[in-house]
SEDREN-103017 format. One record per residue (C-alpha): residue in three letters; z, y, x. Coordinates in nm, 3 decimals. Example, Ala and Ser with C-alpha at 12.3 -4.5 7.8 and 13.67 -1.06 7.14 Angstrom:
2
+-----+---------+---------+---------+
!   r !      pz !      py !      px !
+-----+---------+---------+---------+
! ALA !   0.780 !  -0.450 !   1.230 !
! SER !   0.714 !  -0.106 !   1.367 !
+-----+---------+---------+---------+
end
This chain:
492
+-----+---------+---------+---------+
!   r !      pz !      py !      px !
+-----+---------+---------+---------+
! UNK !  11.987 !  13.206 !  10.054 !
! UNK !  11.692 !  13.436 !   9.984 !
! UNK !  11.380 !  13.361 !  10.171 !
! UNK !  11.502 !  13.050 !  10.356 !
! UNK !  11.235 !  12.824 !  10.217 !
! UNK !  10.952 !  13.049 !  10.318 !
! UNK !  10.947 !  12.903 !  10.662 !
! UNK !  10.907 !  12.553 !  10.515 !
! UNK !  10.613 !  12.657 !  10.295 !
! UNK !  10.430 !  12.835 !  10.572 !
! UNK !  10.222 !  12.592 !  10.773 !
! UNK !  10.160 !  12.859 !  11.039 !
! UNK !  10.512 !  12.803 !  11.172 !
! UNK !  10.492 !  12.433 !  11.226 !
! UNK !  10.541 !  12.319 !  11.584 !
! UNK !  10.657 !  11.962 !  11.621 !
! UNK !  10.573 !  11.646 !  11.808 !
! UNK !  10.478 !  11.288 !  11.697 !
! UNK !  10.241 !  10.998 !  11.723 !
! UNK !   9.909 !  11.026 !  11.519 !
! UNK !   9.798 !  10.835 !  11.216 !
! UNK !   9.578 !  10.532 !  11.256 !
! UNK !   9.291 !  10.465 !  11.021 !
! UNK !   9.125 !  10.161 !  10.875 !
! UNK !   8.746 !  10.118 !  10.903 !
! UNK !   8.681 !  10.318 !  10.586 !
! UNK !   8.917 !  10.581 !  10.707 !
! UNK !   8.749 !  10.596 !  11.039 !
! UNK !   8.407 !  10.655 !  10.868 !
! UNK !   8.564 !  10.928 !  10.661 !
! UNK !   8.739 !  11.098 !  10.947 !
! UNK !   8.430 !  11.087 !  11.174 !
! UNK !   8.217 !  11.261 !  10.896 !
! UNK !   7.994 !  10.966 !  10.828 !
! UNK !   7.991 !  11.026 !  10.448 !
! UNK !   7.719 !  11.283 !  10.446 !
! UNK !   7.708 !  11.345 !  10.077 !
! UNK !   8.084 !  11.406 !  10.066 !
! UNK !   8.118 !  11.629 !  10.388 !
! UNK !   7.788 !  11.819 !  10.402 !
! UNK !   7.893 !  12.090 !  10.152 !
! UNK !   8.232 !  12.109 !  10.307 !
! UNK !   8.086 !  12.144 !  10.650 !
! UNK !   7.899 !  12.447 !  10.545 !
! UNK !   8.225 !  12.625 !  10.463 !
! UNK !   8.443 !  12.492 !  10.753 !
! UNK !   8.330 !  12.466 !  11.110 !
! UNK !   8.539 !  12.163 !  11.209 !
! UNK !   8.576 !  11.816 !  11.062 !
! UNK !   8.774 !  11.540 !  11.236 !
! UNK !   8.567 !  11.395 !  11.516 !
! UNK !   8.794 !  11.317 !  11.805 !
! UNK !   8.991 !  10.985 !  11.829 !
! UNK !   9.228 !  10.830 !  12.083 !
! UNK !   9.355 !  10.482 !  12.096 !
! UNK !   9.728 !  10.415 !  12.056 !
! UNK !   9.902 !  10.083 !  12.113 !
! UNK !  10.215 !  10.022 !  11.914 !
! UNK !  10.445 !   9.739 !  11.880 !
! UNK !  10.712 !   9.600 !  11.646 !
! UNK !  10.723 !   9.809 !  11.330 !
! UNK !  10.449 !  10.029 !  11.440 !
! UNK !  10.070 !   9.982 !  11.431 !
! UNK !   9.816 !   9.779 !  11.641 !
! UNK !   9.576 !   9.951 !  11.874 !
! UNK !   9.337 !  10.144 !  11.645 !
! UNK !   9.177 !  10.497 !  11.644 !
! UNK !   9.402 !  10.789 !  11.561 !
! UNK !   9.266 !  11.094 !  11.374 !
! UNK !   9.310 !  11.424 !  11.549 !
! UNK !   9.205 !  11.684 !  11.286 !
! UNK !   9.100 !  11.716 !  10.924 !
! UNK !   9.062 !  12.011 !  10.704 !
! UNK !   9.134 !  12.056 !  10.344 !
! UNK !   8.968 !  12.058 !  10.007 !
! UNK !   9.051 !  12.301 !   9.723 !
! UNK !   9.360 !  12.291 !   9.502 !
! UNK !   9.580 !  12.003 !   9.363 !
! UNK !   9.833 !  11.923 !   9.084 !
! UNK !  10.128 !  11.970 !   8.839 !
! UNK !  10.478 !  11.830 !   8.850 !
! UNK !  10.471 !  11.609 !   8.538 !
! UNK !  10.311 !  11.258 !   8.575 !
! UNK !  10.000 !  11.204 !   8.369 !
! UNK !   9.986 !  10.960 !   8.080 !
! UNK !   9.758 !  10.692 !   8.219 !
! UNK !   9.641 !  10.350 !   8.107 !
! UNK !   9.547 !  10.052 !   8.300 !
! UNK !   9.175 !   9.974 !   8.272 !
! UNK !   9.099 !   9.776 !   7.965 !
! UNK !   9.094 !   9.392 !   8.008 !
! UNK !   8.720 !   9.337 !   7.912 !
! UNK !   8.622 !   9.540 !   8.230 !
! UNK !   8.795 !   9.282 !   8.455 !
! UNK !   8.474 !   9.071 !   8.499 !
! UNK !   8.294 !   9.375 !   8.644 !
! UNK !   8.591 !   9.496 !   8.844 !
! UNK !   8.614 !   9.161 !   9.021 !
! UNK !   8.308 !   9.273 !   9.219 !
! UNK !   8.512 !   9.576 !   9.350 !
! UNK !   8.864 !   9.452 !   9.399 !
! UNK !   8.845 !   9.148 !   9.633 !
! UNK !   9.055 !   9.061 !   9.933 !
! UNK !   8.951 !   9.267 !  10.227 !
! UNK !   8.979 !   9.219 !  10.607 !
! UNK !   9.131 !   9.547 !  10.731 !
! UNK !   9.122 !   9.700 !  11.077 !
! UNK !   9.501 !   9.636 !  11.088 !
! UNK !   9.443 !   9.269 !  11.097 !
! UNK !   9.573 !   9.194 !  10.747 !
! UNK !   9.390 !   9.019 !  10.471 !
! UNK !   9.595 !   8.970 !  10.156 !
! UNK !   9.477 !   8.786 !   9.839 !
! UNK !   9.647 !   8.817 !   9.492 !
! UNK !   9.544 !   8.526 !   9.278 !
! UNK !   9.649 !   8.231 !   9.054 !
! UNK !   9.878 !   8.404 !   8.807 !
! UNK !  10.111 !   8.164 !   8.625 !
! UNK !  10.360 !   8.221 !   8.350 !
! UNK !  10.712 !   8.104 !   8.426 !
! UNK !  11.053 !   8.089 !   8.265 !
! UNK !  11.325 !   8.301 !   8.416 !
! UNK !  11.700 !   8.227 !   8.436 !
! UNK !  11.784 !   8.349 !   8.094 !
! UNK !  11.477 !   8.189 !   7.946 !
! UNK !  11.273 !   8.501 !   7.955 !
! UNK !  10.908 !   8.457 !   8.059 !
! UNK !  10.741 !   8.637 !   8.343 !
! UNK !  10.407 !   8.611 !   8.530 !
! UNK !  10.413 !   8.519 !   8.896 !
! UNK !  10.109 !   8.580 !   9.128 !
! UNK !  10.010 !   8.392 !   9.433 !
! UNK !  10.014 !   8.622 !   9.743 !
! UNK !   9.848 !   8.453 !  10.043 !
! UNK !   9.655 !   8.566 !  10.361 !
! UNK !   9.670 !   8.621 !  10.725 !
! UNK !   9.836 !   8.876 !  10.952 !
! UNK !   9.727 !   9.063 !  11.270 !
! UNK !   9.804 !   8.776 !  11.506 !
! UNK !   9.633 !   8.515 !  11.281 !
! UNK !   9.961 !   8.399 !  11.121 !
! UNK !   9.933 !   8.288 !  10.772 !
! UNK !  10.171 !   8.350 !  10.470 !
! UNK !  10.181 !   8.214 !  10.115 !
! UNK !  10.431 !   8.312 !   9.845 !
! UNK !  10.464 !   8.405 !   9.483 !
! UNK !  10.567 !   8.744 !   9.342 !
! UNK !  10.631 !   8.880 !   9.001 !
! UNK !  10.534 !   9.241 !   8.898 !
! UNK !  10.889 !   9.368 !   8.953 !
! UNK !  10.858 !   9.250 !   9.322 !
! UNK !  10.550 !   9.473 !   9.361 !
! UNK !  10.751 !   9.762 !   9.203 !
! UNK !  11.024 !   9.708 !   9.462 !
! UNK !  10.775 !   9.728 !   9.748 !
! UNK !  10.632 !  10.049 !   9.609 !
! UNK !  10.975 !  10.195 !   9.577 !
! UNK !  11.071 !  10.102 !   9.932 !
! UNK !  10.755 !  10.255 !  10.066 !
! UNK !  10.803 !  10.569 !   9.872 !
! UNK !  11.164 !  10.601 !   9.991 !
! UNK !  11.067 !  10.547 !  10.360 !
! UNK !  10.751 !  10.745 !  10.384 !
! UNK !  10.793 !  11.099 !  10.227 !
! UNK !  10.471 !  11.297 !  10.223 !
! UNK !  10.249 !  10.989 !  10.245 !
! UNK !   9.999 !  10.871 !   9.983 !
! UNK !  10.162 !  10.551 !   9.851 !
! UNK !   9.899 !  10.340 !   9.666 !
! UNK !   9.982 !  10.335 !   9.290 !
! UNK !  10.061 !  10.032 !   9.080 !
! UNK !   9.945 !   9.974 !   8.715 !
! UNK !  10.189 !  10.080 !   8.444 !
! UNK !  10.430 !   9.835 !   8.280 !
! UNK !  10.348 !   9.679 !   7.943 !
! UNK !  10.603 !   9.544 !   7.695 !
! UNK !  10.370 !   9.394 !   7.431 !
! UNK !  10.072 !   9.164 !   7.519 !
! UNK !  10.162 !   9.127 !   7.888 !
! UNK !  10.108 !   8.756 !   7.868 !
! UNK !   9.749 !   8.778 !   7.732 !
! UNK !   9.500 !   8.624 !   7.972 !
! UNK !   9.273 !   8.924 !   7.983 !
! UNK !   9.574 !   9.160 !   8.051 !
! UNK !   9.709 !   8.936 !   8.330 !
! UNK !   9.358 !   8.919 !   8.502 !
! UNK !   9.323 !   9.300 !   8.487 !
! UNK !   9.673 !   9.355 !   8.625 !
! UNK !   9.600 !   9.104 !   8.903 !
! UNK !   9.300 !   9.306 !   9.005 !
! UNK !   9.514 !   9.622 !   9.011 !
! UNK !   9.764 !   9.449 !   9.230 !
! UNK !   9.481 !   9.335 !   9.461 !
! UNK !   9.372 !   9.703 !   9.494 !
! UNK !   9.741 !   9.794 !   9.576 !
! UNK !   9.770 !   9.529 !   9.844 !
! UNK !   9.421 !   9.612 !   9.996 !
! UNK !   9.524 !   9.976 !  10.041 !
! UNK !   9.862 !   9.890 !  10.201 !
! UNK !   9.697 !   9.639 !  10.431 !
! UNK !   9.450 !   9.905 !  10.534 !
! UNK !   9.718 !  10.157 !  10.639 !
! UNK !   9.841 !  10.121 !  10.990 !
! UNK !  10.175 !  10.271 !  10.897 !
! UNK !  10.245 !  10.105 !  10.562 !
! UNK !  10.123 !   9.762 !  10.680 !
! UNK !  10.373 !   9.773 !  10.968 !
! UNK !  10.676 !   9.863 !  10.746 !
! UNK !  10.963 !   9.617 !  10.725 !
! UNK !  10.942 !   9.595 !  10.354 !
! UNK !  10.574 !   9.493 !  10.351 !
! UNK !  10.634 !   9.228 !  10.615 !
! UNK !  10.934 !   9.097 !  10.413 !
! UNK !  10.715 !   9.098 !  10.095 !
! UNK !  10.453 !   8.880 !  10.260 !
! UNK !  10.654 !   8.637 !  10.467 !
! UNK !  10.976 !   8.570 !  10.275 !
! UNK !  11.025 !   8.276 !  10.040 !
! UNK !  11.092 !   8.355 !   9.680 !
! UNK !  11.466 !   8.277 !   9.706 !
! UNK !  11.501 !   8.479 !  10.025 !
! UNK !  11.314 !   8.769 !   9.885 !
! UNK !  11.564 !   8.795 !   9.584 !
! UNK !  11.839 !   8.829 !   9.833 !
! UNK !  11.648 !   9.104 !  10.017 !
! UNK !  11.602 !   9.288 !   9.696 !
! UNK !  11.974 !   9.273 !   9.613 !
! UNK !  12.073 !   9.378 !   9.957 !
! UNK !  11.841 !   9.680 !   9.949 !
! UNK !  12.014 !   9.812 !   9.637 !
! UNK !  12.316 !   9.887 !   9.858 !
! UNK !  12.123 !  10.049 !  10.135 !
! UNK !  12.134 !  10.427 !  10.146 !
! UNK !  11.811 !  10.630 !  10.158 !
! UNK !  11.694 !  10.676 !  10.520 !
! UNK !  11.836 !  11.013 !  10.660 !
! UNK !  11.613 !  11.297 !  10.763 !
! UNK !  11.691 !  11.231 !  11.124 !
! UNK !  11.579 !  10.865 !  11.082 !
! UNK !  11.256 !  10.954 !  10.910 !
! UNK !  11.192 !  11.229 !  11.164 !
! UNK !  11.231 !  11.002 !  11.455 !
! UNK !  10.989 !  10.760 !  11.296 !
! UNK !  10.736 !  11.019 !  11.211 !
! UNK !  10.748 !  11.169 !  11.569 !
! UNK !  10.649 !  10.825 !  11.690 !
! UNK !  10.377 !  10.770 !  11.432 !
! UNK !  10.218 !  11.118 !  11.383 !
! UNK !  10.228 !  11.279 !  11.732 !
! UNK !   9.857 !  11.405 !  11.707 !
! UNK !   9.892 !  11.533 !  11.349 !
! UNK !  10.220 !  11.723 !  11.448 !
! UNK !  10.041 !  11.890 !  11.731 !
! UNK !   9.761 !  12.022 !  11.504 !
! UNK !   9.691 !  12.387 !  11.497 !
! UNK !   9.706 !  12.497 !  11.135 !
! UNK !   9.603 !  12.860 !  11.193 !
! UNK !   9.324 !  12.803 !  10.932 !
! UNK !   9.577 !  12.712 !  10.661 !
! UNK !   9.722 !  12.967 !  10.415 !
! UNK !  10.090 !  12.973 !  10.292 !
! UNK !   9.998 !  12.886 !   9.941 !
! UNK !   9.814 !  12.572 !  10.031 !
! UNK !  10.050 !  12.352 !   9.827 !
! UNK !  10.015 !  12.570 !   9.517 !
! UNK !   9.646 !  12.513 !   9.553 !
! UNK !   9.704 !  12.141 !   9.572 !
! UNK !   9.917 !  12.142 !   9.261 !
! UNK !   9.649 !  12.351 !   9.077 !
! UNK !   9.385 !  12.098 !   9.176 !
! UNK !   9.601 !  11.802 !   9.052 !
! UNK !   9.657 !  11.978 !   8.716 !
! UNK !   9.306 !  12.057 !   8.660 !
! UNK !   9.182 !  11.715 !   8.770 !
! UNK !   9.435 !  11.539 !   8.550 !
! UNK !   9.289 !  11.729 !   8.241 !
! UNK !   8.926 !  11.671 !   8.332 !
! UNK !   8.972 !  11.302 !   8.414 !
! UNK !   9.162 !  11.243 !   8.089 !
! UNK !   8.889 !  11.417 !   7.889 !
! UNK !   8.612 !  11.226 !   8.065 !
! UNK !   8.790 !  10.899 !   7.996 !
! UNK !   8.833 !  10.997 !   7.626 !
! UNK !   8.456 !  11.065 !   7.604 !
! UNK !   8.380 !  10.730 !   7.776 !
! UNK !   8.596 !  10.542 !   7.539 !
! UNK !   8.421 !  10.715 !   7.249 !
! UNK !   8.100 !  10.571 !   7.391 !
! UNK !   8.265 !  10.231 !   7.392 !
! UNK !   8.358 !  10.267 !   7.030 !
! UNK !   8.008 !  10.393 !   6.939 !
! UNK !   7.861 !  10.090 !   7.119 !
! UNK !   8.088 !   9.858 !   6.915 !
! UNK !   7.955 !  10.018 !   6.591 !
! UNK !   7.599 !   9.991 !   6.712 !
! UNK !   7.650 !   9.621 !   6.790 !
! UNK !   7.810 !   9.562 !   6.443 !
! UNK !   7.524 !   9.740 !   6.268 !
! UNK !   7.262 !   9.564 !   6.472 !
! UNK !   7.426 !   9.241 !   6.388 !
! UNK !   7.402 !   9.315 !   6.017 !
! UNK !   7.041 !   9.408 !   6.069 !
! UNK !   6.972 !   9.070 !   6.236 !
! UNK !   7.148 !   8.897 !   5.942 !
! UNK !   6.918 !   9.081 !   5.702 !
! UNK !   6.612 !   8.970 !   5.899 !
! UNK !   6.740 !   8.617 !   5.894 !
! UNK !   6.762 !   8.627 !   5.523 !
! UNK !   6.406 !   8.748 !   5.494 !
! UNK !   6.289 !   8.458 !   5.720 !
! UNK !   6.483 !   8.210 !   5.498 !
! UNK !   6.341 !   8.355 !   5.179 !
! UNK !   5.987 !   8.334 !   5.309 !
! UNK !   6.046 !   7.975 !   5.416 !
! UNK !   6.176 !   7.876 !   5.069 !
! UNK !   5.877 !   8.057 !   4.912 !
! UNK !   5.636 !   7.883 !   5.132 !
! UNK !   5.771 !   7.537 !   5.058 !
! UNK !   5.796 !   7.600 !   4.688 !
! UNK !   5.461 !   7.767 !   4.625 !
! UNK !   5.271 !   7.616 !   4.914 !
! UNK !   5.161 !   7.978 !   5.022 !
! UNK !   4.991 !   7.968 !   5.365 !
! UNK !   5.025 !   8.352 !   5.389 !
! UNK !   5.405 !   8.343 !   5.365 !
! UNK !   5.462 !   8.269 !   5.736 !
! UNK !   5.826 !   8.298 !   5.841 !
! UNK !   5.887 !   8.597 !   6.072 !
! UNK !   6.109 !   8.404 !   6.312 !
! UNK !   5.950 !   8.571 !   6.622 !
! UNK !   6.091 !   8.918 !   6.525 !
! UNK !   6.419 !   8.766 !   6.408 !
! UNK !   6.479 !   8.585 !   6.741 !
! UNK !   6.395 !   8.898 !   6.946 !
! UNK !   6.645 !   9.103 !   6.741 !
! UNK !   6.907 !   8.829 !   6.756 !
! UNK !   6.867 !   8.822 !   7.142 !
! UNK !   6.882 !   9.213 !   7.148 !
! UNK !   7.216 !   9.197 !   6.954 !
! UNK !   7.356 !   8.953 !   7.210 !
! UNK !   7.259 !   9.194 !   7.492 !
! UNK !   7.446 !   9.465 !   7.310 !
! UNK !   7.745 !   9.233 !   7.267 !
! UNK !   7.758 !   9.136 !   7.633 !
! UNK !   7.686 !   9.456 !   7.818 !
! UNK !   7.722 !   9.816 !   7.699 !
! UNK !   8.085 !   9.798 !   7.589 !
! UNK !   8.187 !   9.623 !   7.914 !
! UNK !   7.976 !   9.863 !   8.125 !
! UNK !   8.130 !  10.176 !   7.989 !
! UNK !   8.476 !  10.016 !   8.000 !
! UNK !   8.419 !   9.977 !   8.369 !
! UNK !   8.363 !  10.343 !   8.406 !
! UNK !   8.660 !  10.428 !   8.186 !
! UNK !   8.862 !  10.193 !   8.410 !
! UNK !   8.756 !  10.394 !   8.716 !
! UNK !   8.880 !  10.708 !   8.555 !
! UNK !   9.219 !  10.551 !   8.471 !
! UNK !   9.231 !  10.421 !   8.835 !
! UNK !   9.170 !  10.782 !   8.962 !
! UNK !   9.439 !  10.917 !   8.724 !
! UNK !   9.679 !  10.663 !   8.888 !
! UNK !   9.570 !  10.798 !   9.226 !
! UNK !   9.632 !  11.155 !   9.115 !
! UNK !   9.987 !  11.059 !   9.023 !
! UNK !  10.028 !  10.912 !   9.366 !
! UNK !   9.922 !  11.227 !   9.555 !
! UNK !  10.145 !  11.420 !   9.314 !
! UNK !  10.440 !  11.197 !   9.407 !
! UNK !  10.363 !  11.267 !   9.782 !
! UNK !  10.380 !  11.640 !   9.714 !
! UNK !  10.696 !  11.605 !   9.508 !
! UNK !  10.856 !  11.421 !   9.800 !
! UNK !  10.790 !  11.710 !  10.024 !
! UNK !  10.962 !  11.937 !   9.766 !
! UNK !  11.257 !  11.693 !   9.775 !
! UNK !  11.262 !  11.724 !  10.156 !
! UNK !  11.278 !  12.101 !  10.116 !
! UNK !  11.574 !  12.064 !   9.874 !
! UNK !  11.752 !  11.842 !  10.114 !
! UNK !  11.694 !  12.092 !  10.396 !
! UNK !  11.844 !  12.372 !  10.173 !
! UNK !  12.140 !  12.152 !  10.099 !
! UNK !  12.192 !  12.083 !  10.466 !
! UNK !  12.182 !  12.455 !  10.536 !
! UNK !  12.438 !  12.516 !  10.260 !
! UNK !  12.657 !  12.240 !  10.425 !
! UNK !  12.642 !  12.431 !  10.758 !
! UNK !  12.739 !  12.761 !  10.597 !
! UNK !  13.022 !  12.586 !  10.405 !
! UNK !  13.174 !  12.433 !  10.727 !
! UNK !  13.123 !  12.758 !  10.922 !
! UNK !  13.312 !  12.959 !  10.652 !
! UNK !  13.587 !  12.708 !  10.651 !
! UNK !  13.623 !  12.736 !  11.032 !
! UNK !  13.619 !  13.115 !  11.017 !
! UNK !  13.889 !  13.109 !  10.744 !
! UNK !  14.097 !  12.874 !  10.958 !
! UNK !  14.067 !  13.098 !  11.270 !
! UNK !  14.162 !  13.408 !  11.068 !
! UNK !  14.475 !  13.233 !  10.944 !
! UNK !  14.584 !  13.134 !  11.291 !
! UNK !  14.640 !  12.777 !  11.180 !
! UNK !  14.535 !  12.477 !  11.387 !
! UNK !  14.537 !  12.235 !  11.081 !
! UNK !  14.395 !  12.285 !  10.736 !
! UNK !  14.504 !  12.082 !  10.425 !
! UNK !  14.263 !  11.994 !  10.139 !
! UNK !  14.393 !  12.102 !   9.801 !
! UNK !  14.266 !  11.791 !   9.632 !
! UNK !  14.310 !  11.505 !   9.882 !
! UNK !  14.599 !  11.668 !  10.081 !
! UNK !  14.406 !  11.542 !  10.380 !
! UNK !  14.470 !  11.731 !  10.712 !
! UNK !  14.191 !  11.845 !  10.923 !
! UNK !  14.224 !  11.990 !  11.281 !
! UNK !  14.018 !  12.266 !  11.430 !
! UNK !  13.843 !  12.000 !  11.669 !
! UNK !  13.751 !  11.791 !  11.372 !
! UNK !  13.609 !  12.087 !  11.183 !
! UNK !  13.398 !  12.193 !  11.495 !
! UNK !  13.265 !  11.838 !  11.524 !
! UNK !  13.174 !  11.847 !  11.150 !
! UNK !  12.998 !  12.163 !  11.229 !
! UNK !  12.793 !  12.011 !  11.511 !
! UNK !  12.697 !  11.717 !  11.287 !
! UNK !  12.607 !  11.940 !  11.000 !
! UNK !  12.384 !  12.155 !  11.237 !
! UNK !  12.215 !  11.840 !  11.367 !
! UNK !  12.143 !  11.732 !  11.003 !
! UNK !  12.018 !  12.071 !  10.914 !
! UNK !  11.787 !  12.091 !  11.216 !
! UNK !  11.646 !  11.741 !  11.142 !
! UNK !  11.597 !  11.821 !  10.769 !
! UNK !  11.413 !  12.142 !  10.842 !
! UNK !  11.195 !  11.984 !  11.107 !
! UNK !  11.111 !  11.698 !  10.875 !
! UNK !  10.994 !  11.942 !  10.608 !
! UNK !  10.753 !  12.090 !  10.867 !
! UNK !  10.624 !  11.745 !  10.968 !
! UNK !  10.566 !  11.649 !  10.600 !
! UNK !  10.388 !  11.971 !  10.538 !
! UNK !  10.150 !  11.905 !  10.823 !
! UNK !  10.103 !  11.548 !  10.728 !
! UNK !   9.996 !  11.642 !  10.368 !
! UNK !   9.774 !  11.925 !  10.481 !
! UNK !   9.607 !  11.760 !  10.776 !
! UNK !   9.567 !  11.408 !  10.638 !
! UNK !   9.712 !  11.271 !  10.321 !
! UNK !   9.538 !  11.503 !  10.076 !
! UNK !   9.195 !  11.453 !  10.240 !
! UNK !   9.257 !  11.074 !  10.255 !
! UNK !   9.332 !  11.071 !   9.882 !
! UNK !   9.006 !  11.274 !   9.820 !
! UNK !   8.816 !  11.025 !  10.027 !
! UNK !   8.955 !  10.729 !   9.842 !
! UNK !   8.875 !  10.852 !   9.491 !
! UNK !   8.524 !  10.969 !   9.590 !
! UNK !   8.439 !  10.640 !   9.755 !
! UNK !   8.582 !  10.442 !   9.466 !
! UNK !   8.377 !  10.655 !   9.225 !
! UNK !   8.056 !  10.576 !   9.420 !
! UNK !   8.127 !  10.212 !   9.422 !
! UNK !   8.193 !  10.199 !   9.054 !
! UNK !   7.888 !  10.408 !   8.960 !
! UNK !   7.667 !  10.179 !   9.178 !
! UNK !   7.807 !   9.885 !   8.986 !
! UNK !   7.763 !  10.062 !   8.653 !
! UNK !   7.404 !  10.156 !   8.738 !
! UNK !   7.328 !   9.790 !   8.838 !
! UNK !   7.476 !   9.663 !   8.509 !
! UNK !   7.283 !   9.919 !   8.300 !
! UNK !   6.964 !   9.844 !   8.493 !
! UNK !   7.007 !   9.460 !   8.431 !
! UNK !   7.064 !   9.531 !   8.055 !
! UNK !   6.761 !   9.760 !   8.037 !
! UNK !   6.544 !   9.494 !   8.200 !
! UNK !   6.662 !   9.234 !   7.951 !
! UNK !   6.593 !   9.465 !   7.659 !
! UNK !   6.249 !   9.563 !   7.800 !
! UNK !   6.163 !   9.194 !   7.829 !
! UNK !   6.266 !   9.132 !   7.473 !
! UNK !   6.059 !   9.419 !   7.336 !
! UNK !   5.759 !   9.311 !   7.544 !
! UNK !   5.792 !   8.960 !   7.400 !
! UNK !   5.810 !   9.098 !   7.041 !
! UNK !   5.522 !   9.320 !   7.099 !
! UNK !   5.326 !   9.032 !   7.232 !
! UNK !   5.415 !   8.795 !   6.951 !
! UNK !   5.350 !   9.035 !   6.669 !
! UNK !   5.008 !   9.126 !   6.811 !
! UNK !   4.878 !   8.762 !   6.765 !
+-----+---------+---------+---------+
end
């Protein structure tokens, strides 16, 4: 029906109710504007950033008592519909990334550690890697279990299905060849730690039934849970709406008069442009890694040549007893140490930055998926509207015919007018819930999720560049010390 989706796209028409999003400590800092370098430029263009918080106490499958964000504004454009081709950060960067991806105590009360990977044999003799998942919950309860990568995928799928419009932390991609190599396993483990840290920091995701089952179930019990979930239908629009009205009341009540109707097209443009820019930056960074490898190889050959000079001079001195032919070991040792610095540092340092860019591409995919889930909600709302029109047309036709019972041409099943009217009421309820859910998801994305995504990637960029700068500085200090020693030795 022409024009029917315009009301879903237009954030000016949203008027719903709900129960506000809770934030972790990092999210609280972001929402209160305490990242001056990130918000100062934005504040010049927009008069209001989120500053008011209220406490909400939830129980059961909801969140603990933590601050709830009341308002955020939006950054420029986002992304495209097709997922980006991304790679997991290269394995040699794992030693540096360990400093960033460690178990974190979140404001939700969870602390989860992914560790101790072990290769096991499956039922059909196929090998897989299991990871220890241990930690503590909000009430101090402890948990300890093992999970394979497919279990983490199951958790991601359950969260995606249950929380349309939310940024669901991404997982690293699958790998068919080389997945049992130690370096790959260690890098994947760090990516899984990042995944768990982010879920644990989210008041909504950390209270989901699937997350609790993931942490607390034994391995055998969890396999049964996975099998049972295959038969479970996707939550209905009414079920998700009821949950969201509890969780996001403050966000649903937001005034979006500052937002324009093409906000989502702007988001998609941003994502498309960032995907291209990040991919190009990562390509350049990998070129630096390759250049450093060549420099290291060539320096190694140079060191080998200097070693041969030293050995030649030593033989000449011994044979001819020439006092002037003193071996040049001082220079050789300095060059050999310099080559070792090159082997240990630059490649790994730039791989750390390339890894950060790969991680951000994964995050871009995650926010793209959140926006796509909003489009799926719109499609479901249109389908629900079609269903209402279909039942209404059937009732009108039955009334015009004067019949009290209609018979299906295919199943030959008889349906009374009362049954059709009841079908109409149910269809209208489903349509109303589907349309309202679209409005809520729109608000959730505009008010919070896209800004939260932006905060995450910028903060991770800062942490990585601080690490990169520290590694580069340490390397420069080693090199400076080597050159100073050579300058000193060759002056005597």
